[in-house]
mmCIF file of the N, C-alpha and C atoms, coordinates in Angstrom:
data_MODEL
# 
_entry.id   MODEL 
# 
loop_
_atom_site.group_PDB 
_atom_site.id 
_atom_site.type_symbol 
_atom_site.label_atom_id 
_atom_site.label_alt_id 
_atom_site.label_comp_id 
_atom_site.label_asym_id 
_atom_site.label_entity_id 
_atom_site.label_seq_id 
_atom_site.pdbx_PDB_ins_code 
_atom_site.Cartn_x 
_atom_site.Cartn_y 
_atom_site.Cartn_z 
_atom_site.occupancy 
_atom_site.B_iso_or_equiv 
_atom_site.pdbx_formal_charge 
_atom_site.auth_seq_id 
_atom_site.auth_comp_id 
_atom_site.auth_asym_id 
_atom_site.auth_atom_id 
_atom_site.pdbx_PDB_model_num 
ATOM 1   N N  . MET A 1 1  ? -83.340 33.167  -43.953 1.00 0.00 ? 1  MET A N  1 
ATOM 2   C CA . MET A 1 1  ? -83.141 32.362  -45.148 1.00 0.00 ? 1  MET A CA 1 
ATOM 3   C C  . MET A 1 1  ? -81.833 32.743  -45.845 1.00 0.00 ? 1  MET A C  1 
ATOM 4   N N  . ARG A 1 2  ? -81.530 34.032  -45.836 1.00 0.00 ? 2  ARG A N  1 
ATOM 5   C CA . ARG A 1 2  ? -80.321 34.486  -46.502 1.00 0.00 ? 2  ARG A CA 1 
ATOM 6   C C  . ARG A 1 2  ? -79.074 33.941  -45.790 1.00 0.00 ? 2  ARG A C  1 
ATOM 7   N N  . GLN A 1 3  ? -79.095 33.896  -44.463 1.00 0.00 ? 3  GLN A N  1 
ATOM 8   C CA . GLN A 1 3  ? -77.956 33.374  -43.715 1.00 0.00 ? 3  GLN A CA 1 
ATOM 9   C C  . GLN A 1 3  ? -77.745 31.888  -43.995 1.00 0.00 ? 3  GLN A C  1 
ATOM 10  N N  . PHE A 1 4  ? -78.823 31.161  -44.167 1.00 0.00 ? 4  PHE A N  1 
ATOM 11  C CA . PHE A 1 4  ? -78.719 29.736  -44.487 1.00 0.00 ? 4  PHE A CA 1 
ATOM 12  C C  . PHE A 1 4  ? -78.029 29.540  -45.832 1.00 0.00 ? 4  PHE A C  1 
ATOM 13  N N  . ILE A 1 5  ? -78.375 30.355  -46.808 1.00 0.00 ? 5  ILE A N  1 
ATOM 14  C CA . ILE A 1 5  ? -77.754 30.253  -48.135 1.00 0.00 ? 5  ILE A CA 1 
ATOM 15  C C  . ILE A 1 5  ? -76.269 30.602  -48.046 1.00 0.00 ? 5  ILE A C  1 
ATOM 16  N N  . ILE A 1 6  ? -75.934 31.620  -47.259 1.00 0.00 ? 6  ILE A N  1 
ATOM 17  C CA . ILE A 1 6  ? -74.528 32.000  -47.097 1.00 0.00 ? 6  ILE A CA 1 
ATOM 18  C C  . ILE A 1 6  ? -73.738 30.869  -46.434 1.00 0.00 ? 6  ILE A C  1 
ATOM 19  N N  . VAL A 1 7  ? -74.318 30.238  -45.428 1.00 0.00 ? 7  VAL A N  1 
ATOM 20  C CA . VAL A 1 7  ? -73.656 29.114  -44.760 1.00 0.00 ? 7  VAL A CA 1 
ATOM 21  C C  . VAL A 1 7  ? -73.489 27.947  -45.727 1.00 0.00 ? 7  VAL A C  1 
ATOM 22  N N  . LEU A 1 8  ? -74.500 27.679  -46.514 1.00 0.00 ? 8  LEU A N  1 
ATOM 23  C CA . LEU A 1 8  ? -74.437 26.591  -47.488 1.00 0.00 ? 8  LEU A CA 1 
ATOM 24  C C  . LEU A 1 8  ? -73.354 26.853  -48.532 1.00 0.00 ? 8  LEU A C  1 
ATOM 25  N N  . ILE A 1 9  ? -73.276 28.070  -49.020 1.00 0.00 ? 9  ILE A N  1 
ATOM 26  C CA . ILE A 1 9  ? -72.244 28.428  -49.997 1.00 0.00 ? 9  ILE A CA 1 
ATOM 27  C C  . ILE A 1 9  ? -70.858 28.343  -49.353 1.00 0.00 ? 9  ILE A C  1 
ATOM 28  N N  . SER A 1 10 ? -70.743 28.745  -48.097 1.00 0.00 ? 10 SER A N  1 
ATOM 29  C CA . SER A 1 10 ? -69.455 28.669  -47.394 1.00 0.00 ? 10 SER A CA 1 
ATOM 30  C C  . SER A 1 10 ? -68.984 27.223  -47.259 1.00 0.00 ? 10 SER A C  1 
ATOM 31  N N  . PHE A 1 11 ? -69.893 26.315  -46.912 1.00 0.00 ? 11 PHE A N  1 
ATOM 32  C CA . PHE A 1 11 ? -69.528 24.897  -46.834 1.00 0.00 ? 11 PHE A CA 1 
ATOM 33  C C  . PHE A 1 11 ? -69.103 24.361  -48.193 1.00 0.00 ? 11 PHE A C  1 
ATOM 34  N N  . PHE A 1 12 ? -69.791 24.773  -49.233 1.00 0.00 ? 12 PHE A N  1 
ATOM 35  C CA . PHE A 1 12 ? -69.454 24.323  -50.581 1.00 0.00 ? 12 PHE A CA 1 
ATOM 36  C C  . PHE A 1 12 ? -68.048 24.779  -50.960 1.00 0.00 ? 12 PHE A C  1 
ATOM 37  N N  . PHE A 1 13 ? -67.747 26.068  -50.746 1.00 0.00 ? 13 PHE A N  1 
ATOM 38  C CA . PHE A 1 13 ? -66.416 26.570  -51.083 1.00 0.00 ? 13 PHE A CA 1 
ATOM 39  C C  . PHE A 1 13 ? -65.343 25.981  -50.166 1.00 0.00 ? 13 PHE A C  1 
ATOM 40  N N  . GLY A 1 14 ? -65.680 25.736  -48.920 1.00 0.00 ? 14 GLY A N  1 
ATOM 41  C CA . GLY A 1 14 ? -64.739 25.080  -48.016 1.00 0.00 ? 14 GLY A CA 1 
ATOM 42  C C  . GLY A 1 14 ? -64.386 23.682  -48.495 1.00 0.00 ? 14 GLY A C  1 
ATOM 43  N N  . PHE A 1 15 ? -65.382 22.950  -48.974 1.00 0.00 ? 15 PHE A N  1 
ATOM 44  C CA . PHE A 1 15 ? -65.136 21.613  -49.512 1.00 0.00 ? 15 PHE A CA 1 
ATOM 45  C C  . PHE A 1 15 ? -64.256 21.686  -50.749 1.00 0.00 ? 15 PHE A C  1 
ATOM 46  N N  . LEU A 1 16 ? -64.525 22.648  -51.632 1.00 0.00 ? 16 LEU A N  1 
ATOM 47  C CA . LEU A 1 16 ? -63.704 22.792  -52.836 1.00 0.00 ? 16 LEU A CA 1 
ATOM 48  C C  . LEU A 1 16 ? -62.255 23.122  -52.493 1.00 0.00 ? 16 LEU A C  1 
ATOM 49  N N  . ILE A 1 17 ? -62.066 24.024  -51.543 1.00 0.00 ? 17 ILE A N  1 
ATOM 50  C CA . ILE A 1 17 ? -60.704 24.380  -51.138 1.00 0.00 ? 17 ILE A CA 1 
ATOM 51  C C  . ILE A 1 17 ? -59.994 23.161  -50.559 1.00 0.00 ? 17 ILE A C  1 
ATOM 52  N N  . PHE A 1 18 ? -60.685 22.402  -49.713 1.00 0.00 ? 18 PHE A N  1 
ATOM 53  C CA . PHE A 1 18 ? -60.081 21.198  -49.146 1.00 0.00 ? 18 PHE A CA 1 
ATOM 54  C C  . PHE A 1 18 ? -59.730 20.202  -50.239 1.00 0.00 ? 18 PHE A C  1 
ATOM 55  N N  . PHE A 1 19 ? -60.664 19.959  -51.148 1.00 0.00 ? 19 PHE A N  1 
ATOM 56  C CA . PHE A 1 19 ? -60.468 18.925  -52.156 1.00 0.00 ? 19 PHE A CA 1 
ATOM 57  C C  . PHE A 1 19 ? -59.335 19.280  -53.112 1.00 0.00 ? 19 PHE A C  1 
ATOM 58  N N  . PHE A 1 20 ? -59.251 20.539  -53.530 1.00 0.00 ? 20 PHE A N  1 
ATOM 59  C CA . PHE A 1 20 ? -58.255 20.903  -54.535 1.00 0.00 ? 20 PHE A CA 1 
ATOM 60  C C  . PHE A 1 20 ? -56.896 21.288  -53.956 1.00 0.00 ? 20 PHE A C  1 
ATOM 61  N N  . PHE A 1 21 ? -56.854 21.802  -52.735 1.00 0.00 ? 21 PHE A N  1 
ATOM 62  C CA . PHE A 1 21 ? -55.589 22.311  -52.221 1.00 0.00 ? 21 PHE A CA 1 
ATOM 63  C C  . PHE A 1 21 ? -55.012 21.520  -51.053 1.00 0.00 ? 21 PHE A C  1 
ATOM 64  N N  . LEU A 1 22 ? -55.830 20.900  -50.254 1.00 0.00 ? 22 LEU A N  1 
ATOM 65  C CA . LEU A 1 22 ? -55.328 20.284  -49.028 1.00 0.00 ? 22 LEU A CA 1 
ATOM 66  C C  . LEU A 1 22 ? -55.353 18.765  -49.026 1.00 0.00 ? 22 LEU A C  1 
ATOM 67  N N  . LYS A 1 23 ? -56.076 18.152  -49.933 1.00 0.00 ? 23 LYS A N  1 
ATOM 68  C CA . LYS A 1 23 ? -56.221 16.698  -49.889 1.00 0.00 ? 23 LYS A CA 1 
ATOM 69  C C  . LYS A 1 23 ? -54.886 15.982  -50.109 1.00 0.00 ? 23 LYS A C  1 
ATOM 70  N N  . GLU A 1 24 ? -54.135 16.384  -51.114 1.00 0.00 ? 24 GLU A N  1 
ATOM 71  C CA . GLU A 1 24 ? -52.878 15.700  -51.416 1.00 0.00 ? 24 GLU A CA 1 
ATOM 72  C C  . GLU A 1 24 ? -51.828 15.875  -50.312 1.00 0.00 ? 24 GLU A C  1 
ATOM 73  N N  . PRO A 1 25 ? -51.597 17.097  -49.796 1.00 0.00 ? 25 PRO A N  1 
ATOM 74  C CA . PRO A 1 25 ? -50.623 17.206  -48.697 1.00 0.00 ? 25 PRO A CA 1 
ATOM 75  C C  . PRO A 1 25 ? -51.032 16.414  -47.455 1.00 0.00 ? 25 PRO A C  1 
ATOM 76  N N  . ILE A 1 26 ? -52.318 16.365  -47.173 1.00 0.00 ? 26 ILE A N  1 
ATOM 77  C CA . ILE A 1 26 ? -52.777 15.606  -46.009 1.00 0.00 ? 26 ILE A CA 1 
ATOM 78  C C  . ILE A 1 26 ? -52.523 14.116  -46.218 1.00 0.00 ? 26 ILE A C  1 
ATOM 79  N N  . GLU A 1 27 ? -52.761 13.618  -47.435 1.00 0.00 ? 27 GLU A N  1 
ATOM 80  C CA . GLU A 1 27 ? -52.490 12.206  -47.721 1.00 0.00 ? 27 GLU A CA 1 
ATOM 81  C C  . GLU A 1 27 ? -50.998 11.896  -47.599 1.00 0.00 ? 27 GLU A C  1 
ATOM 82  N N  . LEU A 1 28 ? -50.143 12.806  -48.064 1.00 0.00 ? 28 LEU A N  1 
ATOM 83  C CA . LEU A 1 28 ? -48.701 12.573  -47.976 1.00 0.00 ? 28 LEU A CA 1 
ATOM 84  C C  . LEU A 1 28 ? -48.236 12.523  -46.523 1.00 0.00 ? 28 LEU A C  1 
ATOM 85  N N  . VAL A 1 29 ? -48.741 13.435  -45.706 1.00 0.00 ? 29 VAL A N  1 
ATOM 86  C CA . VAL A 1 29 ? -48.372 13.435  -44.287 1.00 0.00 ? 29 VAL A CA 1 
ATOM 87  C C  . VAL A 1 29 ? -48.887 12.170  -43.611 1.00 0.00 ? 29 VAL A C  1 
ATOM 88  N N  . TYR A 1 30 ? -50.114 11.755  -43.941 1.00 0.00 ? 30 TYR A N  1 
ATOM 89  C CA . TYR A 1 30 ? -50.683 10.538  -43.359 1.00 0.00 ? 30 TYR A CA 1 
ATOM 90  C C  . TYR A 1 30 ? -49.835 9.319   -43.726 1.00 0.00 ? 30 TYR A C  1 
ATOM 91  N N  . CYS A 1 31 ? -49.459 9.205   -44.987 1.00 0.00 ? 31 CYS A N  1 
ATOM 92  C CA . CYS A 1 31 ? -48.670 8.051   -45.425 1.00 0.00 ? 31 CYS A CA 1 
ATOM 93  C C  . CYS A 1 31 ? -47.281 8.061   -44.793 1.00 0.00 ? 31 CYS A C  1 
ATOM 94  N N  . ARG A 1 32 ? -46.689 9.227   -44.650 1.00 0.00 ? 32 ARG A N  1 
ATOM 95  C CA . ARG A 1 32 ? -45.379 9.314   -44.013 1.00 0.00 ? 32 ARG A CA 1 
ATOM 96  C C  . ARG A 1 32 ? -45.470 8.859   -42.556 1.00 0.00 ? 32 ARG A C  1 
ATOM 97  N N  . ARG A 1 33 ? -46.514 9.284   -41.861 1.00 0.00 ? 33 ARG A N  1 
ATOM 98  C CA . ARG A 1 33 ? -46.678 8.881   -40.458 1.00 0.00 ? 33 ARG A CA 1 
ATOM 99  C C  . ARG A 1 33 ? -46.938 7.381   -40.340 1.00 0.00 ? 33 ARG A C  1 
ATOM 100 N N  . GLN A 1 34 ? -47.729 6.818   -41.261 1.00 0.00 ? 34 GLN A N  1 
ATOM 101 C CA . GLN A 1 34 ? -47.996 5.383   -41.223 1.00 0.00 ? 34 GLN A CA 1 
ATOM 102 C C  . GLN A 1 34 ? -46.721 4.585   -41.471 1.00 0.00 ? 34 GLN A C  1 
ATOM 103 N N  . THR A 1 35 ? -45.898 5.053   -42.408 1.00 0.00 ? 35 THR A N  1 
ATOM 104 C CA . THR A 1 35 ? -44.643 4.368   -42.705 1.00 0.00 ? 35 THR A CA 1 
ATOM 105 C C  . THR A 1 35 ? -43.704 4.420   -41.507 1.00 0.00 ? 35 THR A C  1 
ATOM 106 N N  . GLU A 1 36 ? -43.598 5.577   -40.883 1.00 0.00 ? 36 GLU A N  1 
ATOM 107 C CA . GLU A 1 36 ? -42.743 5.699   -39.702 1.00 0.00 ? 36 GLU A CA 1 
ATOM 108 C C  . GLU A 1 36 ? -43.257 4.836   -38.555 1.00 0.00 ? 36 GLU A C  1 
ATOM 109 N N  . PHE A 1 37 ? -44.563 4.735   -38.409 1.00 0.00 ? 37 PHE A N  1 
ATOM 110 C CA . PHE A 1 37 ? -45.145 3.909   -37.353 1.00 0.00 ? 37 PHE A CA 1 
ATOM 111 C C  . PHE A 1 37 ? -44.846 2.430   -37.587 1.00 0.00 ? 37 PHE A C  1 
ATOM 112 N N  . LYS A 1 38 ? -44.927 1.989   -38.840 1.00 0.00 ? 38 LYS A N  1 
ATOM 113 C CA . LYS A 1 38 ? -44.614 0.592   -39.145 1.00 0.00 ? 38 LYS A CA 1 
ATOM 114 C C  . LYS A 1 38 ? -43.140 0.294   -38.897 1.00 0.00 ? 38 LYS A C  1 
ATOM 115 N N  . LEU A 1 39 ? -42.270 1.236   -39.237 1.00 0.00 ? 39 LEU A N  1 
ATOM 116 C CA . LEU A 1 39 ? -40.847 1.051   -38.976 1.00 0.00 ? 39 LEU A CA 1 
ATOM 117 C C  . LEU A 1 39 ? -40.577 1.006   -37.473 1.00 0.00 ? 39 LEU A C  1 
ATOM 118 N N  . TYR A 1 40 ? -41.250 1.852   -36.719 1.00 0.00 ? 40 TYR A N  1 
ATOM 119 C CA . TYR A 1 40 ? -41.107 1.845   -35.257 1.00 0.00 ? 40 TYR A CA 1 
ATOM 120 C C  . TYR A 1 40 ? -41.565 0.502   -34.679 1.00 0.00 ? 40 TYR A C  1 
ATOM 121 N N  . ASN A 1 41 ? -42.707 -0.004  -35.140 1.00 0.00 ? 41 ASN A N  1 
ATOM 122 C CA . ASN A 1 41 ? -43.201 -1.306  -34.667 1.00 0.00 ? 41 ASN A CA 1 
ATOM 123 C C  . ASN A 1 41 ? -42.227 -2.427  -35.015 1.00 0.00 ? 41 ASN A C  1 
ATOM 124 N N  . PHE A 1 42 ? -41.618 -2.349  -36.194 1.00 0.00 ? 42 PHE A N  1 
ATOM 125 C CA . PHE A 1 42 ? -40.634 -3.344  -36.611 1.00 0.00 ? 42 PHE A CA 1 
ATOM 126 C C  . PHE A 1 42 ? -39.441 -3.330  -35.663 1.00 0.00 ? 42 PHE A C  1 
ATOM 127 N N  . ARG A 1 43 ? -38.952 -2.137  -35.353 1.00 0.00 ? 43 ARG A N  1 
ATOM 128 C CA . ARG A 1 43 ? -37.811 -2.026  -34.443 1.00 0.00 ? 43 ARG A CA 1 
ATOM 129 C C  . ARG A 1 43 ? -38.164 -2.524  -33.041 1.00 0.00 ? 43 ARG A C  1 
ATOM 130 N N  . GLU A 1 44 ? -39.345 -2.205  -32.581 1.00 0.00 ? 44 GLU A N  1 
ATOM 131 C CA . GLU A 1 44 ? -39.758 -2.654  -31.248 1.00 0.00 ? 44 GLU A CA 1 
ATOM 132 C C  . GLU A 1 44 ? -39.918 -4.173  -31.204 1.00 0.00 ? 44 GLU A C  1 
ATOM 133 N N  . ALA A 1 45 ? -40.407 -4.771  -32.286 1.00 0.00 ? 45 ALA A N  1 
ATOM 134 C CA . ALA A 1 45 ? -40.543 -6.230  -32.332 1.00 0.00 ? 45 ALA A CA 1 
ATOM 135 C C  . ALA A 1 45 ? -39.177 -6.896  -32.274 1.00 0.00 ? 45 ALA A C  1 
ATOM 136 N N  . ILE A 1 46 ? -38.196 -6.316  -32.935 1.00 0.00 ? 46 ILE A N  1 
ATOM 137 C CA . ILE A 1 46 ? -36.850 -6.882  -32.893 1.00 0.00 ? 46 ILE A CA 1 
ATOM 138 C C  . ILE A 1 46 ? -36.268 -6.754  -31.488 1.00 0.00 ? 46 ILE A C  1 
ATOM 139 N N  . LYS A 1 47 ? -36.503 -5.624  -30.836 1.00 0.00 ? 47 LYS A N  1 
ATOM 140 C CA . LYS A 1 47 ? -36.007 -5.451  -29.464 1.00 0.00 ? 47 LYS A CA 1 
ATOM 141 C C  . LYS A 1 47 ? -36.666 -6.437  -28.507 1.00 0.00 ? 47 LYS A C  1 
ATOM 142 N N  . LYS A 1 48 ? -37.960 -6.715  -28.704 1.00 0.00 ? 48 LYS A N  1 
ATOM 143 C CA . LYS A 1 48 ? -38.667 -7.660  -27.832 1.00 0.00 ? 48 LYS A CA 1 
ATOM 144 C C  . LYS A 1 48 ? -38.113 -9.068  -27.957 1.00 0.00 ? 48 LYS A C  1 
ATOM 145 N N  . ASN A 1 49 ? -37.654 -9.408  -29.150 1.00 0.00 ? 49 ASN A N  1 
ATOM 146 C CA . ASN A 1 49 ? -37.162 -10.759 -29.375 1.00 0.00 ? 49 ASN A CA 1 
ATOM 147 C C  . ASN A 1 49 ? -35.721 -10.943 -28.923 1.00 0.00 ? 49 ASN A C  1 
ATOM 148 N N  . GLY A 1 50 ? -35.173 -9.952  -28.245 1.00 0.00 ? 50 GLY A N  1 
ATOM 149 C CA . GLY A 1 50 ? -33.877 -10.143 -27.615 1.00 0.00 ? 50 GLY A CA 1 
ATOM 150 C C  . GLY A 1 50 ? -32.684 -9.628  -28.379 1.00 0.00 ? 50 GLY A C  1 
ATOM 151 N N  . SER A 1 51 ? -32.879 -8.966  -29.464 1.00 0.00 ? 51 SER A N  1 
ATOM 152 C CA . SER A 1 51 ? -31.739 -8.443  -30.202 1.00 0.00 ? 51 SER A CA 1 
ATOM 153 C C  . SER A 1 51 ? -31.244 -7.178  -29.516 1.00 0.00 ? 51 SER A C  1 
ATOM 154 N N  . THR A 1 52 ? -29.937 -7.102  -29.329 1.00 0.00 ? 52 THR A N  1 
ATOM 155 C CA . THR A 1 52 ? -29.365 -5.926  -28.678 1.00 0.00 ? 52 THR A CA 1 
ATOM 156 C C  . THR A 1 52 ? -28.721 -4.982  -29.676 1.00 0.00 ? 52 THR A C  1 
ATOM 157 N N  . GLN A 1 53 ? -28.682 -5.371  -30.923 1.00 0.00 ? 53 GLN A N  1 
ATOM 158 C CA . GLN A 1 53 ? -28.060 -4.524  -31.939 1.00 0.00 ? 53 GLN A CA 1 
ATOM 159 C C  . GLN A 1 53 ? -29.021 -3.417  -32.359 1.00 0.00 ? 53 GLN A C  1 
ATOM 160 N N  . GLU A 1 54 ? -28.438 -2.275  -32.642 1.00 0.00 ? 54 GLU A N  1 
ATOM 161 C CA . GLU A 1 54 ? -29.237 -1.187  -33.195 1.00 0.00 ? 54 GLU A CA 1 
ATOM 162 C C  . GLU A 1 54 ? -29.513 -1.490  -34.665 1.00 0.00 ? 54 GLU A C  1 
ATOM 163 N N  . ILE A 1 55 ? -30.701 -1.192  -35.081 1.00 0.00 ? 55 ILE A N  1 
ATOM 164 C CA . ILE A 1 55 ? -31.075 -1.446  -36.466 1.00 0.00 ? 55 ILE A CA 1 
ATOM 165 C C  . ILE A 1 55 ? -30.681 -0.237  -37.293 1.00 0.00 ? 55 ILE A C  1 
ATOM 166 N N  . GLU A 1 56 ? -29.819 -0.472  -38.245 1.00 0.00 ? 56 GLU A N  1 
ATOM 167 C CA . GLU A 1 56 ? -29.398 0.610   -39.121 1.00 0.00 ? 56 GLU A CA 1 
ATOM 168 C C  . GLU A 1 56 ? -30.310 0.639   -40.337 1.00 0.00 ? 56 GLU A C  1 
ATOM 169 N N  . GLU A 1 57 ? -30.517 1.822   -40.846 1.00 0.00 ? 57 GLU A N  1 
ATOM 170 C CA . GLU A 1 57 ? -31.345 1.943   -42.042 1.00 0.00 ? 57 GLU A CA 1 
ATOM 171 C C  . GLU A 1 57 ? -30.459 1.738   -43.262 1.00 0.00 ? 57 GLU A C  1 
ATOM 172 N N  . ASN A 1 58 ? -30.270 0.497   -43.622 1.00 0.00 ? 58 ASN A N  1 
ATOM 173 C CA . ASN A 1 58 ? -29.471 0.198   -44.796 1.00 0.00 ? 58 ASN A CA 1 
ATOM 174 C C  . ASN A 1 58 ? -30.345 0.266   -46.049 1.00 0.00 ? 58 ASN A C  1 
ATOM 175 N N  . ASP A 1 59 ? -29.754 -0.052  -47.177 1.00 0.00 ? 59 ASP A N  1 
ATOM 176 C CA . ASP A 1 59 ? -30.464 0.084   -48.449 1.00 0.00 ? 59 ASP A CA 1 
ATOM 177 C C  . ASP A 1 59 ? -31.680 -0.827  -48.533 1.00 0.00 ? 59 ASP A C  1 
ATOM 178 N N  . GLU A 1 60 ? -31.593 -2.022  -47.954 1.00 0.00 ? 60 GLU A N  1 
ATOM 179 C CA . GLU A 1 60 ? -32.718 -2.958  -48.023 1.00 0.00 ? 60 GLU A CA 1 
ATOM 180 C C  . GLU A 1 60 ? -33.918 -2.438  -47.234 1.00 0.00 ? 60 GLU A C  1 
ATOM 181 N N  . ILE A 1 61 ? -33.676 -1.918  -46.046 1.00 0.00 ? 61 ILE A N  1 
ATOM 182 C CA . ILE A 1 61 ? -34.773 -1.367  -45.249 1.00 0.00 ? 61 ILE A CA 1 
ATOM 183 C C  . ILE A 1 61 ? -35.351 -0.133  -45.930 1.00 0.00 ? 61 ILE A C  1 
ATOM 184 N N  . LYS A 1 62 ? -34.489 0.700   -46.510 1.00 0.00 ? 62 LYS A N  1 
ATOM 185 C CA . LYS A 1 62 ? -34.976 1.895   -47.214 1.00 0.00 ? 62 LYS A CA 1 
ATOM 186 C C  . LYS A 1 62 ? -35.855 1.510   -48.397 1.00 0.00 ? 62 LYS A C  1 
ATOM 187 N N  . LYS A 1 63 ? -35.503 0.393   -49.068 1.00 0.00 ? 63 LYS A N  1 
ATOM 188 C CA . LYS A 1 63 ? -36.321 -0.063  -50.193 1.00 0.00 ? 63 LYS A CA 1 
ATOM 189 C C  . LYS A 1 63 ? -37.711 -0.463  -49.715 1.00 0.00 ? 63 LYS A C  1 
ATOM 190 N N  . TYR A 1 64 ? -37.779 -1.178  -48.595 1.00 0.00 ? 64 TYR A N  1 
ATOM 191 C CA . TYR A 1 64 ? -39.078 -1.578  -48.057 1.00 0.00 ? 64 TYR A CA 1 
ATOM 192 C C  . TYR A 1 64 ? -39.879 -0.374  -47.578 1.00 0.00 ? 64 TYR A C  1 
ATOM 193 N N  . ILE A 1 65 ? -39.190 0.588   -46.990 1.00 0.00 ? 65 ILE A N  1 
ATOM 194 C CA . ILE A 1 65 ? -39.879 1.804   -46.549 1.00 0.00 ? 65 ILE A CA 1 
ATOM 195 C C  . ILE A 1 65 ? -40.484 2.523   -47.746 1.00 0.00 ? 65 ILE A C  1 
ATOM 196 N N  . GLN A 1 66 ? -39.734 2.626   -48.828 1.00 0.00 ? 66 GLN A N  1 
ATOM 197 C CA . GLN A 1 66 ? -40.253 3.279   -50.034 1.00 0.00 ? 66 GLN A CA 1 
ATOM 198 C C  . GLN A 1 66 ? -41.426 2.501   -50.612 1.00 0.00 ? 66 GLN A C  1 
ATOM 199 N N  . ASP A 1 67 ? -41.362 1.172   -50.583 1.00 0.00 ? 67 ASP A N  1 
ATOM 200 C CA . ASP A 1 67 ? -42.477 0.358   -51.082 1.00 0.00 ? 67 ASP A CA 1 
ATOM 201 C C  . ASP A 1 67 ? -43.732 0.569   -50.247 1.00 0.00 ? 67 ASP A C  1 
ATOM 202 N N  . ILE A 1 68 ? -43.571 0.574   -48.925 1.00 0.00 ? 68 ILE A N  1 
ATOM 203 C CA . ILE A 1 68 ? -44.724 0.798   -48.042 1.00 0.00 ? 68 ILE A CA 1 
ATOM 204 C C  . ILE A 1 68 ? -45.317 2.175   -48.296 1.00 0.00 ? 68 ILE A C  1 
ATOM 205 N N  . TYR A 1 69 ? -44.457 3.170   -48.442 1.00 0.00 ? 69 TYR A N  1 
ATOM 206 C CA . TYR A 1 69 ? -44.916 4.543   -48.678 1.00 0.00 ? 69 TYR A CA 1 
ATOM 207 C C  . TYR A 1 69 ? -45.661 4.649   -50.010 1.00 0.00 ? 69 TYR A C  1 
ATOM 208 N N  . GLN A 1 70 ? -45.130 4.024   -51.043 1.00 0.00 ? 70 GLN A N  1 
ATOM 209 C CA . GLN A 1 70 ? -45.775 4.092   -52.363 1.00 0.00 ? 70 GLN A CA 1 
ATOM 210 C C  . GLN A 1 70 ? -47.118 3.373   -52.373 1.00 0.00 ? 70 GLN A C  1 
ATOM 211 N N  . THR A 1 71 ? -47.225 2.243   -51.673 1.00 0.00 ? 71 THR A N  1 
ATOM 212 C CA . THR A 1 71 ? -48.517 1.553   -51.631 1.00 0.00 ? 71 THR A CA 1 
ATOM 213 C C  . THR A 1 71 ? -49.538 2.352   -50.841 1.00 0.00 ? 71 THR A C  1 
ATOM 214 N N  . CYS A 1 72 ? -49.094 3.107   -49.852 1.00 0.00 ? 72 CYS A N  1 
ATOM 215 C CA . CYS A 1 72 ? -50.022 3.943   -49.086 1.00 0.00 ? 72 CYS A CA 1 
ATOM 216 C C  . CYS A 1 72 ? -50.535 5.093   -49.944 1.00 0.00 ? 72 CYS A C  1 
ATOM 217 N N  . ILE A 1 73 ? -49.675 5.677   -50.759 1.00 0.00 ? 73 ILE A N  1 
ATOM 218 C CA . ILE A 1 73 ? -50.080 6.819   -51.588 1.00 0.00 ? 73 ILE A CA 1 
ATOM 219 C C  . ILE A 1 73 ? -51.094 6.394   -52.641 1.00 0.00 ? 73 ILE A C  1 
ATOM 220 N N  . LYS A 1 74 ? -50.943 5.188   -53.174 1.00 0.00 ? 74 LYS A N  1 
ATOM 221 C CA . LYS A 1 74 ? -51.858 4.735   -54.239 1.00 0.00 ? 74 LYS A CA 1 
ATOM 222 C C  . LYS A 1 74 ? -53.209 4.533   -53.727 1.00 0.00 ? 74 LYS A C  1 
# 
């Protein structure tokens, strides 16, 4: 019975540590990866449609990337 209580308390403290210390960094990494994946898909779609030009990250694309990132964080 004592081991069960120790395991239960360990899970509780593990959840608290995750919620207070790791949740926000994990969300930021997730949103960054999602934004990069969408940009990659955009570039691949342009390549499929026959464009031979390299896509430069100009100010307009950076603005959209920031918008996508901010909507993911919210």
